C-alpha positions, 0 to 999 in steps of 0.5 A: 524447416527449423522451429523457433520460439516467438521470444525469449521468455523473461524467466528463461533469459539467464538460461539462454545466456548461459547455454549460449556461453557453454554450447558456443565454447564446447568442442565435443558432446562429452564436454558440451553435455557436462557443461549444460548439465552444470548450467541446468542444475545450478539455475534450477537450484537457484530458482532462476528458470521460470516458465510461463504458466502456458508451458507448465500445463499438463496435457490430458492424454500424453506428456506435454512437449513445448518449445522454450527456445531455439537457437538458430546461431548455435543449433540447440533447442530447449523444451519444457515437458510436463508429465501428468500422473502416470504419464511417461515415454515408451523406450526410445532413442534421441535419433543420434542427438545429445540431450540434457534433462533437468527436473524443474518441478516434481520427480521423474524416474529414468530407466536406461537400457542397453542394446544387446542385439539387433536383427533388422527392425527387432532389438533386444534390450536389457534394463540397466536400472532406474533412477528417481530424480528430484528438483535440480537433478540433471542427467545427460544422454550421449548416443549411442548410449541414449536408450531410455524411458521417462515417467512421472514418479509422483502419483497425484501431481505433474512433474516438469522437466527442461530438456536441452537438445543438440539440435531440433529433435523432431523425430526419434525411434520408439521400441514397442515391446514384443516379449523376451526382451525384444522390441520392434523399432518404429519411427516416430515424428515428434510434435509440440503440444498446444 
């Protein structure tokens, strides 16, 4: 059953209007993600995305993942993620779904990985380099090139990112390290933080 945000938050109304325009017109993931990236970058740079305080709180044990908006008509979702000091993701994919991630506050580090080999549920990856992104930076992920990690790059303060997905991302695959560049694939159900 699809999730829905209770309303369009006032500080996100322009974001939703602009996303409706570009997601509704774009034909391919390449074109869509480029347009969504441009919208996120511009609105963040202009200070035109304001999340309610409840969506900006870090969680104590893991990064916080909160629904901002879900478009039943166009099928995309917008999430806010709050990364406390030292928090990050394991190596993961996006379950075949495109995503655009923009930094609303703070700094994050994104490390991309290249899949070199697969043997059943074991995969060998090679890191492709890390990028530190600050406020206004936006990146896009289009499968099959979506293997990555995200960590908060600020040692003492939270960072906040806005993620736009080409659907409802309620699961993904994480990859647990097994040594020598090998990882084991583990399915993960995704939930929202309180």
